[in-house]
C-alpha positions as CSV (number, residue, x, y, z in Angstrom):
1,M,-21.6,12.8,1.4
2,L,-18.3,11.4,2.2
3,S,-14.8,11.8,0.8
4,S,-11.3,10.5,1.5
5,V,-7.8,11.4,0.6
6,T,-4.8,9.2,0.7
7,L,-1.3,10.6,0.2
8,D,2.4,9.8,0.9
9,P,4.5,13.0,1.0
10,D,7.7,10.9,0.9
11,E,6.7,9.3,-2.5
12,R,4.8,12.4,-3.8
13,Q,2.0,10.0,-4.6
14,R,-1.4,11.2,-3.4
15,F,-4.8,9.7,-3.7
16,I,-8.0,11.6,-3.2
17,A,-11.2,9.5,-2.8
18,L,-14.7,10.8,-2.4
19,A,-17.8,8.9,-1.5
20,A,-20.8,10.9,-2.6
21,Q,-24.6,10.2,-2.6
22,L,-25.6,10.9,-6.2
23,G,-29.4,10.6,-6.5
24,A,-30.3,7.1,-5.3
25,Q,-26.9,5.6,-6.2
26,A,-24.0,5.7,-3.8
27,R,-20.7,6.3,-5.6
28,Q,-17.0,6.6,-4.5
29,L,-15.0,9.3,-6.2
30,R,-11.3,8.8,-5.9
31,T,-8.2,10.6,-7.2
32,A,-4.6,9.4,-7.6
33,A,-1.6,11.5,-8.4
34,R,1.2,9.7,-10.1
35,D,4.0,10.9,-12.4
36,G,3.0,14.5,-12.0
37,N,-0.7,13.9,-12.7
38,V,-3.8,13.8,-10.5
39,A,-6.4,11.3,-11.8
40,V,-10.0,11.6,-10.6
41,V,-12.0,8.4,-10.7
42,T,-15.7,7.9,-10.0
43,A,-16.7,4.4,-8.9
44,D,-19.8,2.8,-7.6
45,E,-20.4,1.5,-4.0
46,H,-18.5,-1.7,-4.9
47,G,-15.4,0.1,-6.1
48,A,-15.9,-0.3,-9.8
49,A,-14.5,2.6,-11.8
50,L,-17.1,4.5,-13.8
51,A,-15.2,7.5,-15.1
52,R,-11.8,9.2,-14.9
53,H,-10.4,12.7,-15.1
54,E,-6.7,13.8,-14.8
55,L,-5.1,17.1,-13.8
56,R,-1.4,17.9,-14.0
57,G,0.5,18.4,-10.7
58,T,0.6,17.1,-7.1
59,S,0.3,20.3,-5.0
60,A,-2.4,21.2,-2.5
61,S,-4.0,23.5,-5.1
62,V,-4.1,20.7,-7.6
63,A,-5.6,18.4,-5.0
64,A,-8.2,21.0,-4.3
65,D,-9.0,21.5,-8.0
66,A,-9.4,17.7,-8.3
67,V,-11.9,17.6,-5.5
68,R,-13.8,20.5,-6.9
69,S,-14.1,18.8,-10.3
70,I,-16.1,16.0,-8.8
71,A,-17.5,17.2,-5.5
72,T,-21.2,18.0,-5.6
73,G,-21.8,19.3,-2.1
74,P,-20.4,19.2,1.4
75,T,-18.4,16.0,1.8
76,R,-16.7,14.3,4.7
77,I,-13.0,13.6,4.3
78,G,-10.9,10.6,5.2
79,V,-7.1,10.9,4.8
80,A,-4.6,8.0,4.5
81,V,-1.0,8.9,5.0
82,R,2.3,7.2,5.9
83,D,2.5,8.9,9.2
84,P,-0.6,10.6,10.7
85,L,1.6,12.7,12.9
86,D,3.6,14.2,10.0
87,P,2.9,18.0,9.9
88,S,3.9,18.2,6.2
89,I,0.5,16.7,5.1
90,A,-1.5,19.5,6.6
91,D,-1.7,21.7,3.5
92,V,-3.0,19.0,1.2
93,V,-5.5,17.8,3.8
94,A,-6.8,21.3,4.5
95,A,-7.0,22.1,0.8
96,A,-9.0,18.9,0.0
97,A,-11.2,19.4,3.0
98,G,-11.9,23.0,2.1
99,A,-12.6,22.1,-1.6
100,A,-15.1,19.4,-0.5
101,G,-16.8,21.7,2.0
102,A,-16.1,19.1,4.7
103,P,-18.6,19.5,7.6
104,A,-16.3,17.8,10.0
105,A,-12.6,17.3,10.6
106,P,-11.0,14.8,8.2
107,R,-10.6,11.2,9.3
108,V,-6.8,10.5,9.2
109,L,-5.4,7.0,9.1
110,T,-2.3,5.2,7.9
111,R,-1.9,4.0,4.3
112,G,-1.5,0.5,5.6
113,N,-4.7,0.6,7.6
114,A,-6.5,2.1,4.6
115,V,-5.3,-0.7,2.3
116,A,-6.5,-3.3,4.9
117,L,-9.8,-1.6,5.3
118,G,-10.3,-1.3,1.6
119,E,-9.5,-5.0,0.9
120,Q,-11.8,-6.1,3.8
121,W,-14.6,-3.9,2.5
122,C,-14.6,-4.7,-1.2
123,G,-11.4,-6.6,-2.1
124,A,-9.6,-9.8,-1.5
125,A,-10.6,-10.1,2.2
126,R,-14.2,-9.0,1.7
127,G,-16.3,-9.7,4.8
128,A,-13.4,-11.4,6.8
129,R,-13.4,-10.6,10.5
130,Y,-9.7,-10.4,11.1
131,V,-7.5,-9.0,8.3
132,V,-3.9,-8.1,8.0
133,A,-2.7,-6.3,4.9
134,L,1.0,-6.0,4.0
135,S,2.0,-3.9,1.0
136,S,5.4,-3.1,-0.5
137,S,6.3,-0.5,-3.1
138,D,8.8,2.3,-2.5
139,R,7.6,2.1,1.1
140,V,6.3,-0.9,3.2
141,H,2.9,-0.6,5.0
142,A,0.7,-2.9,7.0
143,G,-2.8,-2.5,8.4
144,I,-5.0,-4.4,10.8
145,V,-8.8,-4.7,10.6
146,V,-10.9,-6.4,13.3
147,D,-14.6,-6.9,12.9
148,G,-14.7,-4.2,10.1
149,Q,-12.9,-1.6,12.2
150,M,-9.2,-0.6,12.0
151,F,-6.9,-1.3,14.9
152,E,-4.8,1.9,15.0
153,G,-2.9,1.6,18.3
154,A,-2.2,4.3,20.9
155,H,-0.6,6.8,18.4
156,G,-2.4,5.8,15.2
157,L,0.7,4.1,13.9
158,A,-0.2,0.4,14.3
159,G,0.9,-1.6,11.3
160,A,4.3,0.1,10.7
161,A,5.6,-3.2,9.4
162,G,8.5,-1.6,7.6
163,W,10.1,-1.5,11.1
164,L,9.8,-5.2,11.8
165,A,13.2,-6.3,13.0
166,L,14.1,-9.5,11.0
167,N,17.8,-9.4,11.0
168,P,20.0,-9.0,14.1
169,V,22.7,-7.2,12.1
170,E,22.9,-3.5,12.7
171,R,22.8,-1.5,9.5
172,E,22.4,2.2,8.6
173,D,19.5,1.6,6.3
174,Y,17.7,-0.4,9.0
175,R,18.0,2.6,11.3
176,K,16.7,5.0,8.6
177,M,13.7,3.1,7.3
178,G,13.4,-0.2,9.2
179,C,14.6,-3.7,8.5
180,L,11.7,-5.0,6.5
181,E,11.4,-1.9,4.3
182,A,15.1,-2.0,3.6
183,E,14.8,-5.6,2.4
184,I,11.4,-5.8,0.5
185,G,10.9,-2.1,-0.5
186,A,11.7,-1.4,-4.1
187,A,15.0,0.3,-3.3
188,G,16.1,-2.6,-1.1
189,I,15.4,-5.2,-3.8
190,V,17.4,-3.2,-6.3
191,R,20.2,-2.7,-3.8
192,R,20.5,-6.5,-3.2
193,L,20.8,-7.2,-6.9
194,I,23.4,-4.4,-7.4
195,W,25.4,-5.9,-4.6
196,R,25.4,-9.2,-6.4
197,L,26.6,-7.5,-9.6
198,K,29.4,-5.8,-7.7
199,S,30.5,-9.1,-6.3
200,G,31.0,-10.4,-9.8
201,D,27.7,-12.1,-10.6
202,V,26.4,-11.7,-14.1
203,S,22.8,-10.8,-14.7
204,R,20.8,-9.9,-17.8
205,V,19.2,-7.2,-15.7
206,L,22.1,-4.9,-16.5
207,D,21.3,-5.2,-20.2
208,R,17.7,-4.3,-19.5
209,A,19.0,-1.2,-17.7
210,G,21.2,-0.2,-20.6
211,G,24.4,-1.2,-18.8
212,N,23.8,1.5,-16.1
213,T,23.2,0.2,-12.5
214,S,21.6,3.4,-11.5
215,Q,18.8,2.7,-14.0
216,I,17.9,-0.7,-12.6
217,T,14.3,-1.0,-11.4
218,V,12.3,-3.7,-9.6
219,R,10.4,-4.2,-12.8
220,H,13.7,-5.2,-14.5
221,I,14.4,-7.7,-11.8
222,I,10.9,-9.2,-11.8
223,E,10.9,-9.5,-15.6
224,A,14.4,-11.0,-15.6
225,A,13.4,-13.6,-13.0
226,R,10.4,-14.6,-15.1
227,D,12.8,-15.0,-18.0
228,G,15.0,-17.3,-16.0
229,D,17.9,-15.0,-15.0
230,G,19.6,-16.8,-12.1
231,V,20.7,-13.7,-10.1
232,S,17.2,-12.2,-10.3
233,I,15.6,-15.4,-9.3
234,S,17.9,-15.5,-6.2
235,V,17.1,-11.9,-5.3
236,V,13.4,-12.6,-5.7
237,R,13.6,-15.8,-3.6
238,D,15.3,-13.8,-0.8
239,T,12.6,-11.2,-1.0
240,A,10.0,-13.8,-0.7
241,R,11.7,-15.2,2.4
242,Y,11.6,-11.8,4.1
243,I,8.0,-11.4,3.2
244,G,7.3,-14.8,4.6
245,M,9.1,-14.0,7.8
246,A,7.1,-10.8,8.2
247,I,3.8,-12.7,7.6
248,G,4.8,-15.2,10.2
249,N,5.4,-12.4,12.8
250,L,2.1,-10.7,11.9
251,V,0.2,-13.9,12.1
252,A,1.7,-14.8,15.4
253,I,0.5,-11.6,17.0
254,I,-2.8,-10.9,15.2
255,D,-4.1,-14.5,14.3
256,P,-6.0,-13.2,11.3
257,D,-8.4,-15.0,9.0
258,V,-6.7,-13.5,5.9
259,V,-3.4,-11.9,5.1
260,V,-3.6,-9.7,2.0
261,L,-0.4,-8.9,0.1
262,G,-0.4,-5.7,-2.0
263,G,1.8,-3.5,-4.1
264,L,4.7,-5.0,-5.9
265,I,4.1,-8.3,-4.0
266,A,0.7,-8.6,-5.7
267,E,2.1,-7.5,-9.0
268,A,4.7,-10.3,-8.8
269,A,2.3,-12.7,-7.1
270,D,3.5,-15.5,-9.5
271,L,7.0,-15.3,-8.1
272,L,6.5,-14.1,-4.5
273,I,3.3,-15.4,-2.9
274,E,3.8,-19.1,-2.9
275,P,7.4,-19.1,-1.6
276,A,6.4,-16.4,1.0
277,R,3.5,-18.7,2.1
278,V,5.9,-21.6,2.5
279,E,8.3,-19.5,4.5
280,A,5.5,-18.2,6.7
281,S,4.2,-21.7,7.4
282,R,7.7,-22.6,8.7
283,R,7.5,-19.8,11.2
284,T,4.0,-20.1,12.6
285,H,2.1,-22.5,14.8
286,T,0.9,-25.4,12.8
287,S,-2.8,-25.0,13.6
288,V,-2.7,-21.2,12.8
289,G,-0.5,-21.6,9.7
290,S,-2.9,-24.1,8.1
291,A,-6.0,-21.9,8.8
292,V,-4.9,-18.5,7.6
293,Q,-5.4,-17.5,4.0
294,I,-2.5,-15.6,2.3
295,V,-3.8,-13.9,-0.8
296,A,-2.9,-11.2,-3.3
297,G,-4.8,-8.0,-3.0
298,T,-7.3,-7.2,-5.8
299,L,-7.8,-3.5,-5.5
300,G,-4.3,-2.4,-6.8
301,D,-3.5,1.3,-6.5
302,D,-7.1,2.0,-5.5
303,A,-6.9,0.0,-2.2
304,A,-5.8,2.9,0.0
305,A,-8.2,5.3,-1.6
306,L,-11.2,3.0,-1.1
307,G,-10.1,2.2,2.4
308,A,-9.9,5.9,3.2
309,A,-13.4,6.4,1.8
310,R,-14.6,3.5,4.0
311,A,-13.0,5.1,7.0
312,A,-14.9,8.3,6.3
313,M,-18.1,6.3,6.1
314,L,-17.5,4.6,9.4
315,A,-16.7,7.9,11.1
316,T,-20.2,9.3,10.3
C-alpha cells in the first residue's frame, strides 16, 4: 500500500494522503488539516472523494492518529512540503510514517511539484507530457512534470517560483519571500490594496472589512472586484500581470504543453486567468505562446495530496 503526506509548516496547513489497496479496488486516502482540524478523506484511484473524517489539531500526534484511523496495513509515504530541506517537518513525517507502518523511507517532494504531479495524473493536465503548475495562496509554489515524472533539480527545490525576480526594485519583502510571492501571494495582494487606501483611494473593501484594514482579506478584494469596485479591479489587474509575467518566464524555460494555475488563481479564474494569459502571450515567443494551454486547476486543495500519493506510487 502507499501513502503520502503534504504539509506546509509555515502555514500550519498539512495534508496527509494515503493510497491503499482495499480488496480489488485501489483507493487514495488523504487528509488535510485546516483551521485546527485534520480531515481524512478516502477517494478512489481517480481522486473522487468517497468518505471524510475529521480530527481536531495539527500536531504530529494528530497526524499520526489521522493516519491510523484510515491505514489498514503497511503503507508507503510520500511527503510534500514547501522546503524538503527544512528540519522542522521531521516530526510530522516520522509520526505519519510510523503510524502507517511505512516499509521504506518517505518520498519527500515540494508542494509545487506535488500539485503539478497531481494535476498531470488526474486533474486539469491529465496525460500531458510537459506540465508546469503555478499555485498561489499564502505562499507561491510551482512544479514541473516531464513525461509523468517530476523535475526536482539538484537540491529538490526546482519550481520555487515565489523567488522569480520580476521587478528590478530592491525591497525588503522581496528579500524575505521572493518577488513573485510578495506580489501574488495573499498577503501581497492585500498589501497593495492597503497602499492604495493609504494614498487616498476609496474602496468598498474597507466596508467589507468593518472599517479595519487589518481585517482585509483576499476574498474581500476578489468579491469587491466582481462587484465593480474600481480599486479592487485595479489591484486584481496588477496581480494578473504578475501572474502572466511569471507564466511567460516559466514557458520560456520549460516549453510546456500545459500551464495549470491553482490556489487563489483558480478560485478567481474569472478575474485572473484571461488577463494573465494575455500578459503571458506578450512575453513569450509567438509559436510557443499560441501552443501552450493555460488552464485553471481542477483538484483544488486536494492537488498536493494526490500528487504526493502519486509520487509514493512512482517510488515503488
